N, C-alpha and C positions, 0 to 999 in steps of 0.2 A: 276309673278308668282300666280296662284289663291290661294286665303285662302280657309280655311277649308270650309266657307258658300259656297263659289263659288265651291268647289269640290263637297258637297252635291248637289247644284243646278244641277251641270252636270250630275252627276249620274242619277238623278231623270229624268231629261231632255232625257237622254240617253235611259231610261226605258219607255220612250213615254208619261210622265205625262204632263199636261198642267199648265201654268204658276199658275193658281188659286190652284190647288192640291199642287203644289211643295210650293207655300206660307203657306199652311195649315202645312204641314209637318216641313218645318223648323221654323214655327213660326214667320212670318214677313209679311210684306204686299206685295199684287199682284204687286204694283208698285217697290217696291224693287227688287223683282225677274226679273221682266222686264228689269229694269235699269243693273242689274248685268249681264243678258243674253246679253244686247246690248253691255256693255262694253267688256264681253268677245269675244264676235263675231268680236267687231273691232280688240281686241288684237290678236285674232288667224286668222284674215283675212278672215273670211266665212260671207256669206249673209245669212244663214238661220238656223232655229232649227236644222235641221237634220245635216246638214254641220259641225254645232258646236260639235254635239254628237260625230260625226265621227272624226273630228279634235283632242277633247279630249281622243278619245279612241286610235289613232294613237300615240298620244304623250305620253301615258302611263299613264294617270290621272285616268282612270276608272280600271286599273288591279286589286285591291283589293276592288271590288264594293260591299259594303255590300245591300243585298236586304231584308231581313226579318225584319230588324228594322226600314226600311223605306218605308213598304209597305204602299201603300194607293189607295184608289179608286175615279177614276176621276168622 
């Protein structure tokens, strides 16, 4: 089950943000974001960022997606 940081990363990824932009928003390193995306992709059985966002949506993990507080420019 994804933790709070994973969910935040998934929401931003689903919104189309890059790993670098996500790292800035969640105040962690670019590499940490990459590793979490890779781990989540393995757990969800998907091979791309797009598929990961779609899988998270299908699982209902993005239902209460906050947008305004996580706004960022890529």
